[in-house]
Structure formats: C-alpha cells, structure tokens
N, C-alpha and C positions, 0 to 999 in steps of 0.2 A: 516156502510152499513146495518148491520143486523137490527138496529133500524128503518131504513128507510123502509125496506121491511115489518117489523112487523107493523109499523105505517100505511102503506097502506092496509095491509091485515086485521088488527083488525076490522075496521068497517064492512067489509064484513062478517067476521066470527060471529060477534055479531048479525047482522041483520038476519042471516040465521036461519030458523026454524029447529032445530035439532030433529030427531026422538028420542024417549026414548031409553036410553042406548048408545047414540052417543054424542060426544062432541069433544073438542080439548084441548090440553095442549101444552105448549112450552117446548122445550128441547134444548140441545146444549148450544150455547153462551148465549141465552136469559135466560135460566134457571140458568146458572152460574152467570150472572150479578145480577139477582134477589136474589140469595143466598148470594152473596157478600154484597149487600145493607142491607139485613137483619142482617148479622153478624156485619156490620159496625154500625148499630143502637144499637145492644146489647153492642158493645164495647164502644160507646159514653155514654150510660147510666151508664155503669160500671165505666167509667172514671170520670163522674160527681159525682157519689157516693163516689169514692175513694178520690177525691179532697175535697168533703164535710167532709169526715171523717178526713182528714188531717187538714182542717181548724178548725174543732171541737177540735182536739187535740192541735193545736197551741193556739187557743183563749180561750179554756175552757169555751166557752159560745155558747149556741145554737142560741141565738138571733144574735150575731155578725156573726157567720158562715152562717146563713140563709141570712142575709143582704148582705154579700159578694157574695154569689151564685146568689141572685136575682139581683145584680147590673151588672152581666156579660153581659146580653143582651143589656143593655143601653150603656155599654162600647163598644160593638161591633158596635152598631148603629153609634157611633161617630168615631170609629177607622177605619172601613172599607172604608167609603168615603174619609177619610184623606189619607189612603194608596193608594187609586185609583188616 
C-alpha cells in the first residue's frame, strides 16, 4: 500500500519547483525498506567474497576460483527457467 501511494506522489514531488532550503525525504516504512535493501546488498557482496575465499582455499588456484565465480550467472540463467 505504501509503495502505491509513494509511486503516485513521487512524480508530483519531483516536478514541483522547491524554494531554496525546502525539499522532501521519506520516512517510516519507506525509509526502513530502503535501509533493508542497502543492507541486503552489503550482505550479498560479503557472501560472494566469502564464497570466493573458500573456493580459493579449496582449489589453491586463483584462476579456477575465478572461473567458478564467473560461471554462476550462466548457471542461474539455465536453472531459474528450469525451476519455473
């Protein structure tokens, strides 16, 4: 519900000519959602780095570890439609 209201209000707020010193920010649920997505991005990057370090430890080869990490998007391209 909040995203629907924000979606309808956003074009109006962006088109408005704000006087110097005035503006708008989102608070409440919208602010918490944005903060959660930022933290999720940080966690995803940390997880990929941790997996890379584990692969590096297992294979003892930078080339093999890099190839495995680079193959993941290709595996997802094939796996997600298969699961759907």
